[in-house]
Biopython code that builds the backbone (N, CA, C, O; Angstrom):
import numpy as np
from Bio.PDB.StructureBuilder import StructureBuilder

atoms = [
    (1, "MET", "N", (0.813, -1.192, 0.004)),
    (1, "MET", "CA", (-0.009, 0.000, -0.005)),
    (1, "MET", "C", (0.857, 1.270, 0.004)),
    (1, "MET", "O", (0.416, 2.330, -0.440)),
    (2, "PHE", "N", (2.085, 1.155, 0.509)),
    (2, "PHE", "CA", (2.945, 2.333, 0.584)),
    (2, "PHE", "C", (3.337, 2.824, -0.820)),
    (2, "PHE", "O", (3.639, 4.003, -1.001)),
    (3, "VAL", "N", (3.331, 1.916, -1.815)),
    (3, "VAL", "CA", (3.659, 2.326, -3.189)),
    (3, "VAL", "C", (2.580, 3.255, -3.716)),
    (3, "VAL", "O", (2.883, 4.270, -4.342)),
    (4, "ILE", "N", (1.340, 2.919, -3.469)),
    (4, "ILE", "CA", (0.221, 3.768, -3.910)),
    (4, "ILE", "C", (0.269, 5.102, -3.170)),
    (4, "ILE", "O", (0.043, 6.156, -3.765)),
    (5, "ALA", "N", (0.563, 5.054, -1.878)),
    (5, "ALA", "CA", (0.659, 6.280, -1.096)),
    (5, "ALA", "C", (1.768, 7.184, -1.628)),
    (5, "ALA", "O", (1.582, 8.395, -1.745)),
    (6, "ASN", "N", (2.907, 6.604, -1.945)),
    (6, "ASN", "CA", (4.010, 7.392, -2.491)),
    (6, "ASN", "C", (3.655, 7.965, -3.858)),
    (6, "ASN", "O", (4.038, 9.090, -4.180)),
    (7, "PHE", "N", (2.927, 7.199, -4.658)),
    (7, "PHE", "CA", (2.474, 7.702, -5.967)),
    (7, "PHE", "C", (1.528, 8.880, -5.801)),
    (7, "PHE", "O", (1.644, 9.872, -6.520)),
    (8, "ILE", "N", (0.596, 8.782, -4.866)),
    (8, "ILE", "CA", (-0.352, 9.882, -4.631)),
    (8, "ILE", "C", (0.388, 11.116, -4.117)),
    (8, "ILE", "O", (0.056, 12.239, -4.497)),
    (9, "ILE", "N", (1.375, 10.919, -3.268)),
    (9, "ILE", "CA", (2.172, 12.051, -2.785)),
    (9, "ILE", "C", (2.910, 12.715, -3.947)),
    (9, "ILE", "O", (2.978, 13.942, -4.029)),
    (10, "ALA", "N", (3.457, 11.902, -4.839)),
    (10, "ALA", "CA", (4.173, 12.455, -5.998)),
    (10, "ALA", "C", (3.227, 13.240, -6.903)),
    (10, "ALA", "O", (3.581, 14.315, -7.386)),
    (11, "VAL", "N", (2.036, 12.713, -7.133)),
    (11, "VAL", "CA", (1.040, 13.418, -7.956)),
    (11, "VAL", "C", (0.654, 14.731, -7.300)),
    (11, "VAL", "O", (0.563, 15.758, -7.971)),
    (12, "ALA", "N", (0.426, 14.706, -5.995)),
    (12, "ALA", "CA", (0.066, 15.929, -5.271)),
    (12, "ALA", "C", (1.180, 16.957, -5.339)),
    (12, "ALA", "O", (0.923, 18.148, -5.511)),
    (13, "TYR", "N", (2.409, 16.503, -5.205)),
    (13, "TYR", "CA", (3.563, 17.394, -5.239)),
    (13, "TYR", "C", (3.706, 18.065, -6.606)),
    (13, "TYR", "O", (3.928, 19.273, -6.694)),
    (14, "VAL", "N", (3.577, 17.268, -7.670)),
    (14, "VAL", "CA", (3.670, 17.816, -9.032)),
    (14, "VAL", "C", (2.517, 18.775, -9.307)),
    (14, "VAL", "O", (2.718, 19.847, -9.877)),
    (15, "LEU", "N", (1.310, 18.386, -8.901)),
    (15, "LEU", "CA", (0.145, 19.239, -9.102)),
    (15, "LEU", "C", (0.302, 20.574, -8.356)),
    (15, "LEU", "O", (-0.077, 21.630, -8.865)),
    (16, "GLU", "N", (0.858, 20.508, -7.163)),
    (16, "GLU", "CA", (1.067, 21.723, -6.385)),
    (16, "GLU", "C", (2.018, 22.682, -7.117)),
    (16, "GLU", "O", (1.772, 23.888, -7.156)),
    (17, "TYR", "N", (3.087, 22.155, -7.687)),
    (17, "TYR", "CA", (4.027, 22.995, -8.403)),
    (17, "TYR", "C", (3.464, 23.512, -9.725)),
    (17, "TYR", "O", (3.754, 24.642, -10.119)),
    (18, "ILE", "N", (2.675, 22.708, -10.404)),
    (18, "ILE", "CA", (2.040, 23.175, -11.637)),
    (18, "ILE", "C", (1.085, 24.331, -11.341)),
    (18, "ILE", "O", (1.070, 25.332, -12.056)),
    (19, "LEU", "N", (0.295, 24.183, -10.287)),
    (19, "LEU", "CA", (-0.630, 25.261, -9.909)),
    (19, "LEU", "C", (0.132, 26.501, -9.476)),
    (19, "LEU", "O", (-0.267, 27.617, -9.808)),
    (20, "TRP", "N", (1.227, 26.323, -8.736)),
    (20, "TRP", "CA", (2.052, 27.452, -8.320)),
    (20, "TRP", "C", (2.620, 28.186, -9.516)),
    (20, "TRP", "O", (2.595, 29.416, -9.555)),
    (21, "ALA", "N", (3.135, 27.448, -10.497)),
    (21, "ALA", "CA", (3.707, 28.074, -11.697)),
    (21, "ALA", "C", (2.620, 28.803, -12.500)),
    (21, "ALA", "O", (2.839, 29.907, -13.000)),
    (22, "TYR", "N", (1.457, 28.173, -12.614)),
    (22, "TYR", "CA", (0.386, 28.801, -13.389)),
    (22, "TYR", "C", (-0.107, 30.074, -12.702)),
    (22, "TYR", "O", (-0.508, 31.029, -13.368)),
    (23, "MET", "N", (-0.075, 30.085, -11.379)),
    (23, "MET", "CA", (-0.476, 31.308, -10.680)),
    (23, "MET", "C", (0.473, 32.443, -11.019)),
    (23, "MET", "O", (0.031, 33.578, -11.195)),
    (24, "TRP", "N", (1.769, 32.166, -11.114)),
    (24, "TRP", "CA", (2.733, 33.201, -11.483)),
    (24, "TRP", "C", (2.577, 33.613, -12.935)),
    (24, "TRP", "O", (2.832, 34.769, -13.274)),
    (25, "ILE", "N", (2.167, 32.702, -13.796)),
    (25, "ILE", "CA", (1.905, 33.062, -15.191)),
    (25, "ILE", "C", (0.706, 33.991, -15.270)),
    (25, "ILE", "O", (0.703, 34.932, -16.063)),
    (26, "ILE", "N", (-0.326, 33.733, -14.446)),
    (26, "ILE", "CA", (-1.488, 34.609, -14.393)),
    (26, "ILE", "C", (-1.083, 35.988, -13.899)),
    (26, "ILE", "O", (-1.543, 36.994, -14.440)),
    (27, "ILE", "N", (-0.241, 36.053, -12.894)),
    (27, "ILE", "CA", (0.233, 37.348, -12.373)),
    (27, "ILE", "C", (1.022, 38.070, -13.471)),
    (27, "ILE", "O", (0.876, 39.281, -13.639)),
    (28, "ALA", "N", (1.846, 37.346, -14.208)),
    (28, "ALA", "CA", (2.587, 37.963, -15.322)),
    (28, "ALA", "C", (1.617, 38.506, -16.363)),
    (28, "ALA", "O", (1.851, 39.579, -16.921)),
    (29, "ARG", "N", (0.544, 37.792, -16.630)),
    (29, "ARG", "CA", (-0.438, 38.254, -17.605)),
    (29, "ARG", "C", (-1.078, 39.556, -17.164)),
    (29, "ARG", "O", (-1.307, 40.446, -17.983)),
    (30, "VAL", "N", (-1.371, 39.675, -15.869)),
    (30, "VAL", "CA", (-1.968, 40.898, -15.356)),
    (30, "VAL", "C", (-0.976, 42.065, -15.497)),
    (30, "VAL", "O", (-1.355, 43.159, -15.917)),
    (31, "ILE", "N", (0.265, 41.830, -15.150)),
    (31, "ILE", "CA", (1.280, 42.877, -15.255)),
    (31, "ILE", "C", (1.486, 43.275, -16.715)),
    (31, "ILE", "O", (1.634, 44.460, -17.014)),
    (32, "ILE", "N", (1.499, 42.310, -17.619)),
    (32, "ILE", "CA", (1.658, 42.614, -19.036)),
    (32, "ILE", "C", (0.483, 43.452, -19.541)),
    (32, "ILE", "O", (0.662, 44.307, -20.409)),
    (33, "SER", "N", (-0.716, 43.215, -19.005)),
    (33, "SER", "CA", (-1.865, 43.994, -19.451)),
    (33, "SER", "C", (-1.795, 45.437, -18.947)),
    (33, "SER", "O", (-2.428, 46.318, -19.528)),
    (34, "TRP", "N", (-1.046, 45.690, -17.892)),
    (34, "TRP", "CA", (-0.914, 47.051, -17.368)),
    (34, "TRP", "C", (0.100, 47.884, -18.137)),
    (34, "TRP", "O", (-0.035, 49.106, -18.214)),
    (35, "VAL", "N", (1.116, 47.240, -18.706)),
    (35, "VAL", "CA", (2.151, 47.955, -19.430)),
    (35, "VAL", "C", (1.941, 47.754, -20.922)),
    (35, "VAL", "O", (1.189, 46.878, -21.348)),
    (36, "ASN", "N", (2.598, 48.553, -21.680)),
    (36, "ASN", "CA", (2.499, 48.448, -23.143)),
    (36, "ASN", "C", (3.587, 47.491, -23.639)),
    (36, "ASN", "O", (4.597, 47.923, -24.193)),
    (37, "ALA", "N", (3.371, 46.195, -23.437)),
    (37, "ALA", "CA", (4.358, 45.193, -23.825)),
    (37, "ALA", "C", (4.275, 44.905, -25.318)),
    (37, "ALA", "O", (3.209, 45.005, -25.926)),
    (38, "ASP", "N", (5.401, 44.552, -25.889)),
    (38, "ASP", "CA", (5.462, 44.208, -27.307)),
    (38, "ASP", "C", (4.745, 42.888, -27.530)),
    (38, "ASP", "O", (5.183, 41.864, -27.005)),
    (39, "PRO", "N", (3.645, 42.876, -28.300)),
    (39, "PRO", "CA", (2.904, 41.634, -28.502)),
    (39, "PRO", "C", (3.654, 40.587, -29.325)),
    (39, "PRO", "O", (3.233, 39.431, -29.380)),
    (40, "TYR", "N", (4.751, 40.973, -29.960)),
    (40, "TYR", "CA", (5.538, 40.023, -30.749)),
    (40, "TYR", "C", (6.686, 39.424, -29.942)),
    (40, "TYR", "O", (7.408, 38.562, -30.444)),
    (41, "ASN", "N", (6.862, 39.864, -28.711)),
    (41, "ASN", "CA", (7.875, 39.304, -27.847)),
    (41, "ASN", "C", (7.501, 37.852, -27.516)),
    (41, "ASN", "O", (6.337, 37.561, -27.240)),
    (42, "SER", "N", (8.472, 36.955, -27.544)),
    (42, "SER", "CA", (8.178, 35.535, -27.338)),
    (42, "SER", "C", (7.667, 35.245, -25.929)),
    (42, "SER", "O", (6.832, 34.359, -25.750)),
    (43, "ILE", "N", (8.150, 35.967, -24.942)),
    (43, "ILE", "CA", (7.665, 35.758, -23.568)),
    (43, "ILE", "C", (6.221, 36.233, -23.449)),
    (43, "ILE", "O", (5.394, 35.557, -22.838)),
    (44, "VAL", "N", (5.922, 37.363, -24.014)),
    (44, "VAL", "CA", (4.550, 37.886, -23.991)),
    (44, "VAL", "C", (3.607, 36.930, -24.712)),
    (44, "VAL", "O", (2.505, 36.665, -24.232)),
    (45, "ARG", "N", (4.030, 36.418, -25.849)),
    (45, "ARG", "CA", (3.196, 35.456, -26.586)),
    (45, "ARG", "C", (2.990, 34.182, -25.788)),
    (45, "ARG", "O", (1.892, 33.625, -25.781)),
    (46, "PHE", "N", (4.056, 33.703, -25.100)),
    (46, "PHE", "CA", (3.905, 32.488, -24.278)),
    (46, "PHE", "C", (2.894, 32.725, -23.158)),
    (46, "PHE", "O", (2.001, 31.905, -22.947)),
    (47, "VAL", "N", (3.027, 33.829, -22.448)),
    (47, "VAL", "CA", (2.098, 34.123, -21.352)),
    (47, "VAL", "C", (0.679, 34.248, -21.877)),
    (47, "VAL", "O", (-0.256, 33.736, -21.262)),
    (48, "TYR", "N", (0.509, 34.919, -23.002)),
    (48, "TYR", "CA", (-0.822, 35.072, -23.592)),
    (48, "TYR", "C", (-1.397, 33.705, -23.997)),
    (48, "TYR", "O", (-2.547, 33.398, -23.685)),
    (49, "ASN", "N", (-0.594, 32.891, -24.690)),
    (49, "ASN", "CA", (-1.062, 31.578, -25.150)),
    (49, "ASN", "C", (-1.321, 30.619, -23.990)),
    (49, "ASN", "O", (-2.183, 29.747, -24.103)),
    (50, "ALA", "N", (-0.610, 30.757, -22.897)),
    (50, "ALA", "CA", (-0.801, 29.882, -21.748)),
    (50, "ALA", "C", (-2.029, 30.254, -20.930)),
    (50, "ALA", "O", (-2.628, 29.390, -20.290)),
    (51, "THR", "N", (-2.406, 31.510, -20.940)),
    (51, "THR", "CA", (-3.500, 31.963, -20.082)),
    (51, "THR", "C", (-4.813, 32.205, -20.816)),
    (51, "THR", "O", (-5.881, 32.088, -20.215)),
    (52, "GLU", "N", (-4.758, 32.532, -22.074)),
    (52, "GLU", "CA", (-5.982, 32.918, -22.789)),
    (52, "GLU", "C", (-7.050, 31.830, -22.836)),
    (52, "GLU", "O", (-8.227, 32.151, -22.672)),
    (53, "PRO", "N", (-6.705, 30.559, -23.051)),
    (53, "PRO", "CA", (-7.792, 29.544, -23.064)),
    (53, "PRO", "C", (-8.565, 29.488, -21.743)),
    (53, "PRO", "O", (-9.789, 29.361, -21.753)),
    (54, "VAL", "N", (-7.881, 29.580, -20.635)),
    (54, "VAL", "CA", (-8.564, 29.544, -19.333)),
    (54, "VAL", "C", (-9.311, 30.840, -19.067)),
    (54, "VAL", "O", (-10.463, 30.819, -18.633)),
    (55, "LEU", "N", (-8.663, 31.961, -19.325)),
    (55, "LEU", "CA", (-9.299, 33.247, -19.075)),
    (55, "LEU", "C", (-10.508, 33.465, -19.974)),
    (55, "LEU", "O", (-11.489, 34.082, -19.557)),
    (56, "ASP", "N", (-10.446, 32.964, -21.205)),
    (56, "ASP", "CA", (-11.574, 33.105, -22.123)),
    (56, "ASP", "C", (-12.792, 32.343, -21.607)),
    (56, "ASP", "O", (-13.916, 32.838, -21.684)),
    (57, "ARG", "N", (-12.569, 31.145, -21.085)),
    (57, "ARG", "CA", (-13.690, 30.378, -20.525)),
    (57, "ARG", "C", (-14.310, 31.069, -19.323)),
    (57, "ARG", "O", (-15.527, 31.049, -19.141)),
    (58, "VAL", "N", (-13.463, 31.683, -18.504)),
    (58, "VAL", "CA", (-13.979, 32.390, -17.320)),
    (58, "VAL", "C", (-14.720, 33.659, -17.756)),
    (58, "VAL", "O", (-15.743, 34.009, -17.167)),
    (59, "ARG", "N", (-14.216, 34.343, -18.772)),
    (59, "ARG", "CA", (-14.885, 35.555, -19.263)),
    (59, "ARG", "C", (-16.283, 35.270, -19.797)),
    (59, "ARG", "O", (-17.145, 36.148, -19.763)),
    (60, "ARG", "N", (-16.517, 34.073, -20.284)),
    (60, "ARG", "CA", (-17.866, 33.717, -20.764)),
    (60, "ARG", "C", (-18.859, 33.671, -19.610)),
    (60, "ARG", "O", (-20.046, 33.936, -19.799)),
    (61, "VAL", "N", (-18.375, 33.335, -18.415)),
    (61, "VAL", "CA", (-19.234, 33.222, -17.250)),
    (61, "VAL", "C", (-19.261, 34.524, -16.443)),
    (61, "VAL", "O", (-20.322, 34.966, -16.003)),
    (62, "VAL", "N", (-18.093, 35.129, -16.254)),
    (62, "VAL", "CA", (-17.968, 36.369, -15.485)),
    (62, "VAL", "C", (-17.783, 37.514, -16.462)),
    (62, "VAL", "O", (-16.716, 37.642, -17.062)),
    (63, "PRO", "N", (-18.796, 38.350, -16.636)),
    (63, "PRO", "CA", (-18.669, 39.445, -17.601)),
    (63, "PRO", "C", (-17.697, 40.522, -17.109)),
    (63, "PRO", "O", (-17.414, 40.638, -15.917)),
    (64, "VAL", "N", (-17.209, 41.287, -18.051)),
    (64, "VAL", "CA", (-16.360, 42.434, -17.733)),
    (64, "VAL", "C", (-17.245, 43.489, -17.084)),
    (64, "VAL", "O", (-18.307, 43.829, -17.605)),
    (65, "VAL", "N", (-16.796, 44.007, -15.933)),
    (65, "VAL", "CA", (-17.607, 44.982, -15.209)),
    (65, "VAL", "C", (-17.435, 46.371, -15.813)),
    (65, "VAL", "O", (-16.620, 46.573, -16.713)),
    (66, "ALA", "N", (-18.197, 47.306, -15.316)),
    (66, "ALA", "CA", (-18.182, 48.676, -15.831)),
    (66, "ALA", "C", (-16.779, 49.233, -15.796)),
    (66, "ALA", "O", (-16.019, 48.965, -14.865)),
    (67, "GLY", "N", (-16.441, 49.993, -16.787)),
    (67, "GLY", "CA", (-15.110, 50.578, -16.878)),
    (67, "GLY", "C", (-14.113, 49.667, -17.546)),
    (67, "GLY", "O", (-12.936, 50.016, -17.637)),
    (68, "GLY", "N", (-14.539, 48.514, -18.018)),
    (68, "GLY", "CA", (-13.650, 47.606, -18.719)),
    (68, "GLY", "C", (-12.766, 46.784, -17.812)),
    (68, "GLY", "O", (-11.749, 46.259, -18.265)),
    (69, "LEU", "N", (-13.120, 46.653, -16.545)),
    (69, "LEU", "CA", (-12.314, 45.883, -15.592)),
    (69, "LEU", "C", (-12.585, 44.395, -15.785)),
    (69, "LEU", "O", (-13.708, 43.925, -15.605)),
    (70, "ASP", "N", (-11.537, 43.667, -16.153)),
    (70, "ASP", "CA", (-11.635, 42.232, -16.385)),
    (70, "ASP", "C", (-11.291, 41.499, -15.095)),
    (70, "ASP", "O", (-10.158, 41.566, -14.619)),
    (71, "LEU", "N", (-12.269, 40.802, -14.534)),
    (71, "LEU", "CA", (-12.054, 40.092, -13.268)),
    (71, "LEU", "C", (-11.668, 38.627, -13.477)),
    (71, "LEU", "O", (-11.497, 37.896, -12.501)),
    (72, "SER", "N", (-11.530, 38.189, -14.709)),
    (72, "SER", "CA", (-11.230, 36.772, -14.955)),
    (72, "SER", "C", (-9.893, 36.324, -14.357)),
    (72, "SER", "O", (-9.827, 35.206, -13.847)),
    (73, "PRO", "N", (-8.822, 37.132, -14.389)),
    (73, "PRO", "CA", (-7.591, 36.666, -13.715)),
    (73, "PRO", "C", (-7.777, 36.474, -12.213)),
    (73, "PRO", "O", (-7.198, 35.557, -11.631)),
    (74, "LEU", "N", (-8.573, 37.321, -11.587)),
    (74, "LEU", "CA", (-8.835, 37.191, -10.157)),
    (74, "LEU", "C", (-9.603, 35.903, -9.871)),
    (74, "LEU", "O", (-9.302, 35.204, -8.902)),
    (75, "VAL", "N", (-10.589, 35.586, -10.704)),
    (75, "VAL", "CA", (-11.366, 34.364, -10.531)),
    (75, "VAL", "C", (-10.470, 33.138, -10.696)),
    (75, "VAL", "O", (-10.570, 32.189, -9.918)),
    (76, "VAL", "N", (-9.603, 33.151, -11.696)),
    (76, "VAL", "CA", (-8.684, 32.022, -11.916)),
    (76, "VAL", "C", (-7.715, 31.919, -10.752)),
    (76, "VAL", "O", (-7.420, 30.812, -10.301)),
    (77, "TRP", "N", (-7.218, 33.024, -10.262)),
    (77, "TRP", "CA", (-6.300, 33.026, -9.128)),
    (77, "TRP", "C", (-6.956, 32.414, -7.895)),
    (77, "TRP", "O", (-6.332, 31.623, -7.187)),
    (78, "ILE", "N", (-8.213, 32.778, -7.634)),
    (78, "ILE", "CA", (-8.937, 32.212, -6.500)),
    (78, "ILE", "C", (-9.160, 30.711, -6.704)),
    (78, "ILE", "O", (-9.055, 29.936, -5.753)),
    (79, "ALA", "N", (-9.465, 30.302, -7.928)),
    (79, "ALA", "CA", (-9.645, 28.883, -8.218)),
    (79, "ALA", "C", (-8.354, 28.099, -7.995)),
    (79, "ALA", "O", (-8.380, 26.979, -7.485)),
    (80, "ILE", "N", (-7.236, 28.689, -8.376)),
    (80, "ILE", "CA", (-5.939, 28.016, -8.146)),
    (80, "ILE", "C", (-5.681, 27.857, -6.650)),
    (80, "ILE", "O", (-5.234, 26.799, -6.208)),
    (81, "ILE", "N", (-5.954, 28.884, -5.879)),
    (81, "ILE", "CA", (-5.770, 28.793, -4.423)),
    (81, "ILE", "C", (-6.685, 27.715, -3.845)),
    (81, "ILE", "O", (-6.270, 26.945, -2.979)),
    (82, "PHE", "N", (-7.926, 27.661, -4.323)),
    (82, "PHE", "CA", (-8.849, 26.634, -3.861)),
    (82, "PHE", "C", (-8.311, 25.237, -4.185)),
    (82, "PHE", "O", (-8.349, 24.346, -3.337)),
    (83, "LEU", "N", (-7.817, 25.048, -5.393)),
    (83, "LEU", "CA", (-7.288, 23.744, -5.767)),
    (83, "LEU", "C", (-6.055, 23.387, -4.942)),
    (83, "LEU", "O", (-5.873, 22.228, -4.571)),
    (84, "GLN", "N", (-5.214, 24.366, -4.656)),
    (84, "GLN", "CA", (-4.041, 24.101, -3.822)),
    (84, "GLN", "C", (-4.443, 23.715, -2.402)),
    (84, "GLN", "O", (-3.866, 22.798, -1.819)),
    (85, "ARG", "N", (-5.412, 24.398, -1.858)),
    (85, "ARG", "CA", (-5.799, 24.140, -0.475)),
    (85, "ARG", "C", (-6.700, 22.923, -0.334)),
    (85, "ARG", "O", (-6.616, 22.222, 0.674)),
    (86, "PHE", "N", (-7.555, 22.651, -1.307)),
    (86, "PHE", "CA", (-8.492, 21.535, -1.184)),
    (86, "PHE", "C", (-7.982, 20.269, -1.852)),
    (86, "PHE", "O", (-7.805, 19.249, -1.187)),
    (87, "LEU", "N", (-7.743, 20.320, -3.155)),
    (87, "LEU", "CA", (-7.394, 19.114, -3.892)),
    (87, "LEU", "C", (-6.027, 18.569, -3.510)),
    (87, "LEU", "O", (-5.888, 17.378, -3.232)),
    (88, "VAL", "N", (-5.027, 19.422, -3.494)),
    (88, "VAL", "CA", (-3.680, 18.964, -3.164)),
    (88, "VAL", "C", (-3.624, 18.485, -1.717)),
    (88, "VAL", "O", (-3.025, 17.449, -1.429)),
    (89, "GLN", "N", (-4.235, 19.221, -0.820)),
    (89, "GLN", "CA", (-4.240, 18.795, 0.578)),
    (89, "GLN", "C", (-5.002, 17.497, 0.772)),
    (89, "GLN", "O", (-4.608, 16.671, 1.596)),
    (90, "THR", "N", (-6.084, 17.301, 0.032)),
    (90, "THR", "CA", (-6.833, 16.047, 0.104)),
    (90, "THR", "C", (-5.981, 14.874, -0.383)),
    (90, "THR", "O", (-6.030, 13.789, 0.197)),
    (91, "LEU", "N", (-5.206, 15.086, -1.437)),
    (91, "LEU", "CA", (-4.332, 14.041, -1.911)),
    (91, "LEU", "C", (-3.258, 13.694, -0.873)),
    (91, "LEU", "O", (-2.959, 12.521, -0.651)),
    (92, "TYR", "N", (-2.689, 14.709, -0.247)),
    (92, "TYR", "CA", (-1.706, 14.465, 0.816)),
    (92, "TYR", "C", (-2.338, 13.679, 1.976)),
    (92, "TYR", "O", (-1.734, 12.734, 2.483)),
    (93, "ASP", "N", (-3.546, 14.067, 2.395)),
    (93, "ASP", "CA", (-4.220, 13.381, 3.492)),
    (93, "ASP", "C", (-4.565, 11.929, 3.123)),
    (93, "ASP", "O", (-4.453, 11.025, 3.951)),
    (94, "LEU", "N", (-4.981, 11.726, 1.881)),
    (94, "LEU", "CA", (-5.273, 10.367, 1.414)),
    (94, "LEU", "C", (-4.027, 9.507, 1.440)),
    (94, "LEU", "O", (-4.080, 8.348, 1.855)),
    (95, "ALA", "N", (-2.918, 10.054, 1.007)),
    (95, "ALA", "CA", (-1.672, 9.300, 1.007)),
    (95, "ALA", "C", (-1.238, 8.961, 2.444)),
    (95, "ALA", "O", (-0.766, 7.856, 2.714)),
    (96, "ARG", "N", (-1.405, 9.920, 3.352)),
    (96, "ARG", "CA", (-1.037, 9.653, 4.747)),
    (96, "ARG", "C", (-1.903, 8.565, 5.352)),
    (96, "ARG", "O", (-1.429, 7.771, 6.165)),
    (97, "SER", "N", (-3.166, 8.521, 4.963)),
    (97, "SER", "CA", (-4.052, 7.492, 5.520)),
    (97, "SER", "C", (-3.734, 6.104, 4.956)),
    (97, "SER", "O", (-4.081, 5.093, 5.566)),
    (98, "LEU", "N", (-3.076, 6.055, 3.796)),
    (98, "LEU", "CA", (-2.704, 4.777, 3.200)),
    (98, "LEU", "C", (-1.396, 4.221, 3.752)),
    (98, "LEU", "O", (-1.114, 3.034, 3.587)),
    (99, "HIS", "N", (-0.606, 5.049, 4.396)),
    (99, "HIS", "CA", (0.673, 4.571, 4.963)),
    (99, "HIS", "C", (0.454, 3.621, 6.067)),
    (99, "HIS", "O", (1.415, 3.124, 6.653)),
]
sb = StructureBuilder()
sb.init_structure("model")
sb.init_model(0)
sb.init_chain("A")
sb.init_seg("    ")
for serial, (resi, resn, name, xyz) in enumerate(atoms, 1):
    if name == "N":
        sb.init_residue(resn, " ", resi, " ")
    sb.init_atom(name, np.array(xyz, "f"), 0.0, 1.0, " ", f" {name:<3s}", serial, name[0])
structure = sb.get_structure()
């Protein structure tokens, strides 16, 4: 049973880092939207391509509020925190119970 527990711990660990990295990509996207970044820059294109599919889905549900304020990065950021605190922690607890 310890093999399954170790596998679940490894999955939780990788998922935690993926969510952490994506949160920083979302933060970079917000900062890029505040400055006049070159849209042909490879880093800007990477950040845009990595975040736009998720942000577009959220924008369909959460409309842009008055004044053109886009709340979709905030919603995604909160969802990432929820996944880190609930899903990853649940995987860690499940693995501990299997030891």
